[in-house]
All heavy atoms as an XYZ file, in Angstrom:
736
protein
N      -9.556      7.794    -11.410
C      -9.115      6.934    -10.310
C      -9.998      7.126     -9.113
O     -10.295      8.273     -8.721
C      -7.678      7.252     -9.921
C      -6.574      6.883    -10.916
C      -5.273      7.466    -10.501
C      -6.465      5.386    -11.063
N     -10.401      6.049     -8.478
C     -11.245      6.136     -7.288
C     -10.561      6.780     -6.112
O     -11.198      7.533     -5.350
N      -9.264      6.565     -6.003
C      -8.509      7.164     -4.859
C      -8.519      8.679     -4.979
O      -8.653      9.379     -3.981
C      -7.095      6.608     -4.810
C      -6.239      7.136     -3.674
C      -6.836      6.784     -2.321
C      -4.840      6.554     -3.775
N      -8.374      9.191     -6.167
C      -8.389     10.656     -6.383
C      -9.716     11.238     -5.912
O      -9.734     12.255     -5.199
C      -8.114     11.010     -7.855
C      -6.706     10.733     -8.366
C      -6.626     11.018     -9.853
C      -5.693     11.586     -7.610
N     -10.798     10.620     -6.314
C     -12.127     11.110     -5.917
C     -12.316     11.030     -4.427
O     -12.874     11.966     -3.797
C     -13.216     10.264     -6.606
O     -13.106     10.353     -7.986
N     -11.865      9.950     -3.856
C     -12.043      9.767     -2.380
C     -11.222     10.833     -1.609
O     -11.757     11.464     -0.699
C     -11.560      8.347     -2.000
C     -11.775      8.063     -0.541
C     -11.449      6.614     -0.150
O     -11.313      5.774     -1.063
O     -11.381      6.370      1.045
N      -9.988     11.021     -2.003
C      -9.134     11.996     -1.308
C      -9.669     13.415     -1.522
O      -9.652     14.237     -0.571
C      -7.655     11.859     -1.742
C      -6.819     12.972     -1.110
C      -7.092     10.535     -1.319
N     -10.158     13.680     -2.707
C     -10.723     15.010     -2.975
C     -11.866     15.344     -2.007
O     -11.977     16.467     -1.518
C     -11.231     15.090     -4.413
C     -11.496     16.470     -4.918
C     -11.812     16.391     -6.402
C     -11.638     17.750     -7.040
N     -11.865     17.694     -8.498
N     -12.694     14.325     -1.710
C     -13.800     14.516     -0.759
C     -13.295     14.618      0.689
O     -13.928     15.264      1.520
C     -14.824     13.365     -0.876
C     -15.526     13.343     -2.185
C     -16.448     14.557     -2.391
O     -17.133     14.960     -1.416
O     -16.459     15.062     -3.511
N     -12.195     13.992      0.979
C     -11.705     13.904      2.367
C     -10.580     14.925      2.654
O     -10.136     14.963      3.840
C     -11.197     12.495      2.638
C     -12.221     11.382      2.604
C     -11.573     10.013      2.750
C     -13.293     11.582      3.689
N     -10.159     15.680      1.708
C      -8.986     16.556      1.894
C      -9.159     17.533      3.071
O      -8.218     17.961      3.703
C      -8.583     17.249      0.606
C      -7.129     17.721      0.701
C      -9.533     18.391      0.276
C      -6.488     18.050     -0.609
N     -10.415     17.887      3.379
C     -10.659     18.789      4.505
C     -10.241     18.158      5.817
O     -10.058     18.844      6.832
C     -12.144     19.208      4.549
C     -13.100     18.068      4.655
C     -14.533     18.515      4.487
C     -15.448     17.324      4.311
N     -16.497     17.551      3.372
N     -10.032     16.834      5.835
C      -9.599     16.108      7.054
C      -8.126     15.729      6.948
O      -7.656     14.805      7.643
C     -10.447     14.848      7.222
C     -11.904     15.101      7.324
C     -12.742     14.713      6.255
C     -12.494     15.713      8.403
C     -14.109     14.951      6.316
C     -13.852     15.970      8.513
C     -14.646     15.588      7.434
O     -15.991     15.853      7.502
N      -7.370     16.441      6.113
C      -5.973     16.033      5.839
C      -5.088     15.949      7.075
O      -4.061     15.265      7.058
C      -5.346     16.945      4.801
C      -5.124     18.358      5.290
C      -4.514     19.197      4.211
C      -4.235     20.609      4.794
N      -3.626     21.422      3.829
N      -5.444     16.637      8.146
C      -4.615     16.613      9.349
C      -4.981     15.449     10.290
O      -4.300     15.274     11.307
C      -4.737     17.953     10.090
C      -4.148     19.077      9.281
O      -3.123     18.834      8.569
O      -4.671     20.194      9.359
N      -5.993     14.704      9.963
C      -6.375     13.538     10.772
C      -5.354     12.391     10.581
O      -4.778     12.237      9.500
C      -7.750     13.024     10.411
S      -9.055     14.169     10.819
N      -5.138     11.623     11.629
C      -4.219     10.481     11.546
C      -4.573      9.516     10.408
O      -3.669      9.001      9.753
C      -4.153      9.702     12.865
C      -3.368     10.445     13.904
O      -2.532     11.300     13.626
N      -3.627     10.127     15.167
N      -5.830      9.278     10.210
C      -6.259      8.329      9.197
C      -5.842      8.807      7.777
O      -5.698      7.961      6.886
C      -7.754      8.086      9.230
O      -8.441      9.339      9.066
N      -5.626     10.083      7.584
C      -5.271     10.593      6.268
C      -3.744     10.445      6.032
O      -3.248     10.877      5.001
C      -5.681     12.036      6.133
C      -7.187     12.223      5.999
S      -7.856     11.463      4.532
C      -7.331     12.617      3.297
N      -3.035      9.891      7.014
C      -1.617      9.636      6.839
C      -1.332      8.230      6.336
O      -0.220      7.830      6.145
C      -0.871      9.834      8.201
C      -0.993     11.258      8.714
C      -0.591     12.292      7.715
O       0.518     12.248      7.162
N      -1.468     13.245      7.454
N      -2.395      7.492      6.020
C      -2.276      6.140      5.475
C      -1.676      6.177      4.096
O      -1.726      7.187      3.395
C      -3.642      5.467      5.458
N      -1.107      5.066      3.708
C      -0.519      4.967      2.357
C      -1.580      5.263      1.344
O      -2.710      4.728      1.374
C       0.018      3.503      2.137
C       1.145      3.199      3.101
C       0.523      3.356      0.685
C       1.563      1.741      3.153
N      -1.268      6.129      0.422
C      -2.167      6.520     -0.640
C      -2.786      7.879     -0.387
O      -2.761      8.765     -1.242
N      -3.316      8.071      0.787
C      -3.963      9.319      1.113
C      -2.988     10.495      1.182
O      -3.200     11.540      0.538
C      -4.752      9.242      2.427
C      -5.925      8.306      2.334
C      -5.801      6.927      2.604
C      -7.178      8.817      1.923
C      -6.896      6.113      2.494
C      -8.249      7.955      1.827
C      -8.103      6.607      2.102
O      -9.187      5.776      1.974
N      -1.922     10.351      1.931
C      -0.981     11.474      2.101
C      -0.293     11.833      0.806
O      -0.050     12.994      0.533
C       0.052     11.160      3.200
C       0.931      9.950      2.897
C       1.820      9.632      4.090
C       2.511      8.304      3.833
N       3.269      7.834      4.994
N      -0.045     10.854     -0.068
C       0.581     11.144     -1.350
C      -0.355     11.915     -2.289
O       0.087     12.826     -2.987
C       1.050      9.825     -2.024
C       2.135      9.092     -1.273
C       1.641      8.197     -0.152
O       0.407      8.133      0.085
O       2.479      7.550      0.514
N      -1.615     11.514     -2.270
C      -2.577     12.204     -3.125
C      -2.892     13.595     -2.551
O      -3.115     14.542     -3.369
C      -3.859     11.348     -3.325
C      -3.487     10.012     -3.947
C      -4.868     12.099     -4.172
C      -2.772     10.056     -5.294
N      -2.879     13.780     -1.261
C      -3.059     15.091     -0.667
C      -1.924     16.005     -1.188
O      -2.141     17.135     -1.579
C      -3.112     15.048      0.860
C      -2.941     16.450      1.450
C      -4.402     14.423      1.328
N      -0.699     15.495     -1.154
C       0.448     16.267     -1.633
C       0.253     16.670     -3.094
O       0.582     17.801     -3.505
C       1.750     15.481     -1.486
N      -0.317     15.762     -3.918
C      -0.629     16.080     -5.330
C      -1.635     17.217     -5.399
O      -1.426     18.193     -6.124
C      -1.132     14.820     -6.053
C      -1.852     15.155     -7.340
C      -1.170     15.661     -8.387
C      -3.231     14.950     -7.424
C      -1.852     15.973     -9.592
C      -3.889     15.235     -8.598
C      -3.208     15.744     -9.689
O      -3.881     16.050    -10.828
N      -2.716     17.129     -4.657
C      -3.758     18.166     -4.697
C      -3.227     19.524     -4.198
O      -3.700     20.550     -4.615
C      -4.997     17.769     -3.897
C      -5.874     16.802     -4.621
C      -6.345     15.655     -4.020
C      -6.286     17.007     -5.942
C      -7.168     14.758     -4.667
C      -7.094     16.116     -6.609
C      -7.568     14.984     -5.975
N      -2.279     19.476     -3.306
C      -1.729     20.739     -2.767
C      -0.580     21.272     -3.654
O      -0.011     22.301     -3.340
C      -1.174     20.496     -1.358
C      -2.299     20.242     -0.334
C      -1.791     20.018      1.050
O      -0.614     19.621      1.227
O      -2.576     20.228      1.987
N      -0.309     20.609     -4.755
C       0.725     21.077     -5.687
C       2.129     20.801     -5.260
O       3.088     21.344     -5.812
N       2.307     19.938     -4.260
C       3.629     19.594     -3.754
C       4.251     18.430     -4.528
O       5.406     18.100     -4.299
C       3.536     19.270     -2.262
C       3.089     20.406     -1.392
C       2.932     19.972      0.036
C       2.386     21.108      0.902
N       2.116     20.685      2.251
N       3.461     17.769     -5.362
C       3.901     16.595     -6.048
C       3.116     16.473     -7.364
O       1.975     16.898     -7.435
C       3.662     15.352     -5.179
O       3.924     14.157     -5.850
N       3.759     15.873     -8.335
C       3.022     15.549     -9.562
C       2.195     14.281     -9.370
O       2.460     13.526     -8.441
C       4.010     15.331    -10.727
O       4.741     14.139    -10.535
N       1.210     14.067    -10.189
C       0.405     12.872    -10.090
C       1.296     11.615    -10.285
O       1.127     10.645     -9.574
C      -0.764     12.868    -11.069
C      -1.696     11.670    -11.029
C      -2.265     11.492     -9.657
C      -2.801     11.791    -12.089
N       2.171     11.671    -11.256
C       3.031     10.541    -11.528
C       3.870     10.215    -10.326
O       4.065      9.048     -9.931
C       3.930     10.817    -12.753
C       3.178     10.948    -14.039
C       2.515     12.304    -14.236
O       2.880     13.299    -13.559
O       1.595     12.379    -15.094
N       4.453     11.256     -9.697
C       5.276     11.039     -8.488
C       4.424     10.493     -7.329
O       4.895      9.593     -6.603
C       5.969     12.331     -8.083
C       6.969     12.108     -6.970
O       7.859     11.279     -7.084
N       6.837     12.847     -5.882
N       3.241     11.039     -7.186
C       2.352     10.562     -6.111
C       2.024      9.066     -6.281
O       2.089      8.309     -5.328
C       1.070     11.369     -6.097
N       1.762      8.645     -7.512
C       1.474      7.237     -7.774
C       2.675      6.397     -7.476
O       2.554      5.321     -6.835
C       1.011      7.058     -9.261
C      -0.372      7.714     -9.441
C       0.989      5.565     -9.650
C      -0.824      7.801    -10.892
N       3.855      6.826     -7.870
C       5.072      6.085     -7.581
C       5.328      5.956     -6.049
O       5.722      4.906     -5.542
C       6.284      6.712     -8.242
C       6.330      6.484     -9.754
C       6.256      4.998    -10.105
O       6.994      4.200     -9.516
O       5.462      4.653    -10.984
N       5.011      7.052     -5.339
C       5.148      7.016     -3.874
C       4.157      6.044     -3.224
O       4.481      5.374     -2.266
C       4.999      8.396     -3.289
C       6.158      9.365     -3.600
C       7.446      8.886     -2.955
O       7.448      8.404     -1.786
O       8.521      8.947     -3.640
N       2.950      5.984     -3.764
C       1.957      5.039     -3.262
C       2.444      3.624     -3.466
O       2.403      2.783     -2.576
C       0.579      5.249     -3.929
C      -0.390      4.134     -3.588
C      -0.017      6.590     -3.568
N       2.954      3.356     -4.671
C       3.483      2.013     -4.975
C       4.646      1.687     -4.040
O       4.716      0.555     -3.508
C       3.945      1.930     -6.427
C       2.847      1.951     -7.438
C       3.408      1.890     -8.836
C       2.356      1.962     -9.907
N       2.949      1.948    -11.258
N       5.576      2.618     -3.863
C       6.733      2.375     -3.022
C       6.291      2.122     -1.594
O       6.778      1.183     -0.944
C       7.688      3.568     -3.075
C       8.945      3.385     -2.245
C       9.918      4.555     -2.328
N      10.361      4.721     -3.698
C      10.228      5.855     -4.373
N       9.670      6.926     -3.806
N      10.651      5.943     -5.625
N       5.384      2.941     -1.074
C       4.899      2.752      0.288
C       4.188      1.434      0.483
O       4.373      0.771      1.497
N       3.451      1.013     -0.555
C       2.745     -0.288     -0.456
C       3.736     -1.447     -0.442
O       3.545     -2.352      0.335
C       1.800     -0.416     -1.653
O       0.800      0.535     -1.645
N       4.779     -1.343     -1.289
C       5.770     -2.406     -1.274
C       6.489     -2.451      0.053
O       6.726     -3.550      0.594
C       6.769     -2.199     -2.425
C       6.256     -2.537     -3.808
C       7.391     -2.575     -4.815
N       8.050     -1.288     -4.922
C       7.749     -0.305     -5.785
N       6.711     -0.445     -6.581
N       8.433      0.815     -5.840
N       6.873     -1.320      0.581
C       7.571     -1.305      1.871
C       6.706     -1.864      2.982
O       7.177     -2.609      3.866
C       8.029      0.114      2.213
C       9.155      0.580      1.341
C       9.546      2.001      1.630
N      10.674      2.424      0.836
C      11.097      3.652      0.734
N      10.510      4.600      1.401
N      12.158      3.937     -0.028
N       5.419     -1.496      2.994
C       4.500     -2.016      3.986
C       4.367     -3.533      3.865
O       4.391     -4.266      4.864
C       3.131     -1.336      3.837
C       2.134     -1.748      4.900
C       2.330     -1.434      6.218
C       1.008     -2.474      4.531
C       1.415     -1.824      7.181
C       0.076     -2.843      5.501
C       0.278     -2.517      6.822
O      -0.621     -2.896      7.765
N       4.258     -4.019      2.644
C       4.180     -5.472      2.436
C       5.409     -6.170      2.936
O       5.329     -7.256      3.556
C       3.939     -5.783      0.948
N       6.584     -5.594      2.699
C       7.805     -6.199      3.185
C       7.862     -6.226      4.704
O       8.294     -7.231      5.324
C       9.020     -5.410      2.651
C       9.293     -5.668      1.196
C      10.511     -4.863      0.723
C      10.751     -5.049     -0.754
N      11.923     -4.293     -1.210
N       7.378     -5.130      5.344
C       7.373     -5.141      6.806
C       6.401     -6.210      7.321
O       6.663     -6.881      8.337
C       6.934     -3.767      7.344
C       8.039     -2.726      7.221
C       7.722     -1.450      8.023
N       6.443     -0.869      7.744
C       6.224      0.033      6.796
N       7.199      0.417      5.987
N       5.023      0.549      6.624
N       5.273     -6.371      6.655
C       4.317     -7.387      7.072
C       4.955     -8.811      6.928
O       4.779     -9.653      7.809
C       3.067     -7.353      6.229
C       2.173     -6.201      6.604
C       0.898     -6.193      5.759
O       0.951     -6.423      4.551
N      -0.237     -5.978      6.419
N       5.613     -9.005      5.827
C       6.271    -10.324      5.617
C       7.323    -10.596      6.690
O       7.390    -11.713      7.206
C       6.936    -10.396      4.220
C       5.909    -10.404      3.095
S       4.730    -11.776      3.178
C       5.815    -13.137      2.964
N       8.065     -9.580      7.033
C       9.078     -9.740      8.124
C       8.383    -10.070      9.428
O       8.787    -10.977     10.145
C       9.909     -8.440      8.249
O      10.598     -8.227      7.044
C      10.898     -8.572      9.409
N       7.307     -9.352      9.731
C       6.573     -9.640     10.958
C       6.027    -11.039     10.982
O       6.197    -11.773     11.946
C       5.426     -8.588     11.093
C       4.506     -8.880     12.267
C       4.868     -8.501     13.540
C       3.280     -9.513     12.067
C       3.995     -8.762     14.612
C       2.432     -9.790     13.104
C       2.797     -9.421     14.405
O       1.968     -9.684     15.451
N       5.352    -11.465      9.926
C       4.735    -12.781      9.886
C       5.781    -13.877      9.787
O       5.527    -14.983     10.273
C       3.704    -12.876      8.771
C       2.455    -12.154      9.074
C       2.048    -11.091      8.295
C       1.647    -12.571     10.125
C       0.862    -10.400      8.595
C       0.446    -11.891     10.436
C       0.081    -10.821      9.655
N       6.919    -13.566      9.269
C       7.983    -14.598      9.176
C       8.391    -15.036     10.575
O       8.824    -16.168     10.775
C       9.180    -14.020      8.401
C      10.156    -15.025      7.955
C      11.243    -14.451      7.038
N      10.646    -14.003      5.794
C      10.650    -12.720      5.362
N      11.244    -11.810      6.075
N      10.099    -12.409      4.227
N       8.293    -14.174     11.507
C       8.669    -14.456     12.881
C       7.559    -15.075     13.719
O       7.773    -15.351     14.868
C       9.259    -13.214     13.561
C      10.525    -12.745     12.913
O      11.384    -13.527     12.606
N      10.601    -11.461     12.664
N       6.402    -15.225     13.132
C       5.273    -15.808     13.817
C       5.327    -17.321     13.632
O       5.594    -17.814     12.545
C       3.943    -15.273     13.281
C       3.802    -13.788     13.398
S       3.811    -13.178     15.096
C       2.181    -13.688     15.589
N       5.043    -18.105     14.675
C       5.128    -19.549     14.599
C       4.201    -20.184     13.515
O       4.537    -21.130     12.903
C       4.754    -20.062     15.975
C       4.378    -18.906     16.780
C       4.654    -17.651     15.991
N       3.021    -19.557     13.319
C       2.066    -20.172     12.362
C       2.456    -19.865     10.944
O       1.977    -20.539     10.014
C       0.674    -19.679     12.611
C       0.454    -18.194     12.372
C       0.179    -17.746     11.125
C       0.536    -17.310     13.417
C       0.028    -16.382     10.876
C       0.353    -15.944     13.204
C       0.127    -15.505     11.925
N       3.326    -18.894     10.677
C       3.701    -18.505      9.325
C       4.307    -19.706      8.553
O       3.910    -19.966      7.421
C       4.621    -17.341      9.314
C       4.912    -16.708      7.975
C       6.037    -17.396      7.201
O       6.876    -18.023      7.817
O       6.045    -17.230      5.979
N       5.238    -20.384      9.176
C       5.907    -21.507      8.494
C       4.839    -22.565      8.164
O       4.838    -23.073      7.022
C       6.974    -22.106      9.409
C       7.748    -23.215      8.740
C       8.871    -23.730      9.619
C       9.583    -24.803      8.887
N      10.559    -25.493      9.688
N       3.975    -22.880      9.033
C       2.942    -23.886      8.782
C       2.069    -23.410      7.634
O       1.777    -24.163      6.732
C       2.101    -24.134     10.024
C       0.885    -24.970      9.802
C       0.990    -26.334      9.756
C      -0.352    -24.372      9.559
C      -0.115    -27.122      9.531
C      -1.466    -25.146      9.319
C      -1.351    -26.523      9.285
O      -2.471    -27.296      9.039
N       1.639    -22.150      7.693
C       0.713    -21.633      6.667
C       1.371    -21.658      5.287
O       0.793    -22.142      4.347
C       0.312    -20.213      7.039
C      -0.571    -19.570      5.971
C      -1.916    -19.873      5.924
C      -0.027    -18.709      5.022
C      -2.710    -19.294      4.952
C      -0.835    -18.143      4.052
C      -2.153    -18.429      3.998
N       2.562    -21.142      5.189
C       3.255    -21.070      3.854
C       3.526    -22.453      3.336
O       3.285    -22.750      2.160
C       4.535    -20.209      3.962
C       5.321    -20.302      2.675
C       4.176    -18.778      4.286
N       4.025    -23.359      4.189
C       4.347    -24.685      3.730
C       3.116    -25.452      3.225
O       3.182    -26.197      2.267
C       5.055    -25.506      4.825
C       6.477    -25.046      5.040
C       7.141    -25.732      6.214
O       6.486    -26.538      6.931
O       8.316    -25.520      6.421
N       1.992    -25.247      3.884
C       0.798    -25.993      3.546
C      -0.091    -25.253      2.516
O      -1.071    -25.820      2.041
C      -0.020    -26.303      4.796
C       0.714    -27.306      5.664
O       0.914    -28.426      5.220
N       1.093    -26.892      6.832
N       0.273    -24.022      2.217
C      -0.523    -23.264      1.258
C       0.437    -22.564      0.248
O       0.145    -21.464     -0.213
C      -1.353    -22.190      1.981
C      -2.356    -22.832      2.915
O      -3.333    -23.405      2.433
N      -2.077    -22.790      4.186
N       1.498    -23.230     -0.082
C       2.536    -22.613     -0.960
C       1.971    -22.164     -2.280
O       2.302    -21.100     -2.752
C       3.698    -23.586     -1.157
N       1.117    -22.958     -2.896
C       0.535    -22.577     -4.216
C      -0.318    -21.324     -4.066
O      -0.175    -20.381     -4.886
C      -0.278    -23.714     -4.789
C       0.543    -24.926     -5.182
O       1.757    -24.755     -5.411
O      -0.035    -26.021     -5.216
N      -1.162    -21.301     -3.064
C      -1.997    -20.115     -2.891
C      -1.141    -18.905     -2.555
O      -1.386    -17.799     -3.098
C      -2.996    -20.354     -1.732
C      -3.907    -19.159     -1.476
S      -5.029    -19.419     -0.101
C      -3.911    -19.453      1.249
N      -0.153    -19.064     -1.713
C       0.734    -17.976     -1.334
C       1.446    -17.428     -2.576
O       1.537    -16.222     -2.749
C       1.738    -18.465     -0.294
C       2.639    -17.387      0.209
C       2.148    -16.454      1.129
C       3.947    -17.303     -0.188
C       2.973    -15.445      1.609
C       4.786    -16.311      0.300
C       4.290    -15.396      1.209
N       1.900    -18.317     -3.466
C       2.581    -17.900     -4.697
C       1.643    -17.126     -5.598
O       2.025    -16.133     -6.202
C       3.208    -19.073     -5.400
C       4.143    -18.677     -6.528
C       5.333    -17.843     -6.029
O       6.003    -18.257     -5.092
N       5.535    -16.724     -6.642
N       0.416    -17.588     -5.742
C      -0.561    -16.921     -6.580
C      -0.861    -15.518     -6.089
O      -0.860    -14.550     -6.830
C      -1.875    -17.753     -6.670
C      -1.609    -19.035     -7.466
C      -2.999    -16.954     -7.296
C      -2.752    -20.053     -7.402
N      -1.065    -15.387     -4.786
C      -1.318    -14.104     -4.185
C      -0.117    -13.156     -4.359
O      -0.236    -12.014     -4.785
C      -1.675    -14.236     -2.692
C      -2.995    -14.938     -2.529
C      -1.703    -12.830     -1.993
C      -3.335    -15.365     -1.107
N       1.033    -13.684     -4.080
C       2.278    -12.859     -4.236
C       2.467    -12.421     -5.663
O       2.772    -11.247     -5.895
C       3.459    -13.728     -3.798
O       4.661    -12.998     -3.952
N       2.278    -13.295     -6.636
C       2.422    -12.948     -8.039
C       1.407    -11.900     -8.486
O       1.725    -10.969     -9.214
C       2.333    -14.195     -8.936
C       3.490    -15.134     -8.775
O       4.530    -14.732     -8.219
O       3.376    -16.307     -9.205
N       0.195    -12.074     -8.013
C      -0.892    -11.123     -8.357
C      -0.595     -9.728     -7.843
O      -0.697     -8.743     -8.554
C      -2.252    -11.619     -7.792
O      -2.515    -12.936     -8.291
C      -3.352    -10.668     -8.150
N      -0.146     -9.646     -6.589
C       0.191     -8.328     -6.035
C       1.398     -7.736     -6.768
O       1.371     -6.544     -7.115
C       0.489     -8.471     -4.510
C      -0.759     -8.839     -3.760
C       1.116     -7.208     -3.972
C      -0.561     -9.243     -2.332
N       2.393     -8.543     -7.018
C       3.581     -8.033     -7.699
C       3.196     -7.519     -9.076
O       3.667     -6.432     -9.487
C       4.653     -9.136     -7.813
C       5.969     -8.666     -8.321
C       7.046     -9.732     -8.275
N       7.335    -10.149     -6.928
C       7.028    -11.328     -6.362
N       6.397    -12.223     -7.092
N       7.314    -11.607     -5.149
N       2.395     -8.250     -9.837
C       2.033     -7.825    -11.173
C       1.242     -6.517    -11.144
O       1.386     -5.658    -11.989
C       1.172     -8.911    -11.878
C       1.995    -10.128    -12.288
C       1.103    -11.286    -12.769
O      -0.116    -11.050    -12.991
O       1.634    -12.399    -12.936
N       0.386     -6.382    -10.182
C      -0.496     -5.215    -10.091
C       0.265     -3.948     -9.771
O      -0.034     -2.879    -10.259
C      -1.596     -5.438     -9.063
C      -2.572     -4.296     -8.978
C      -3.770     -4.665     -8.160
C      -4.691     -3.463     -8.110
N      -6.048     -3.804     -8.430
N       1.310     -4.059     -8.934
C       1.993     -2.853     -8.435
C       3.372     -2.632     -9.007
O       4.047     -1.706     -8.569
C       2.045     -2.913     -6.888
C       0.701     -2.784     -6.281
C       0.009     -3.859     -5.774
C       0.052     -1.515     -6.273
C      -1.245     -3.723     -5.259
C      -1.219     -1.389     -5.748
C      -1.861     -2.489     -5.239
O      -3.125     -2.350     -4.711
N       3.787     -3.402     -9.954
C       5.089     -3.114    -10.589
C       4.916     -2.245    -11.768
O       3.950     -2.071    -12.381
C       5.749     -4.432    -10.990
C       6.332     -5.145     -9.759
C       7.066     -6.402    -10.128
O       6.933     -6.920    -11.246
O       7.859     -6.806     -9.282
């Protein structure tokens, strides 16, 4: 996995704010023996889904969101389905 290699190289910076991003902190926990790889992957997926939901809530309240979704419903559905299939 590319993420494992990336985090392995960056683990010396684990206390930096940027290493608290989704994916990084979970893999750091795996490398430190605080989590299994399977659990870390599940946590990355869960964090990604939660972040996506927060984004959808935020954009739902934006005036352009309704216009964008109504006029790009097919594209929006394709993107949504692709993300859902990849992370489920």
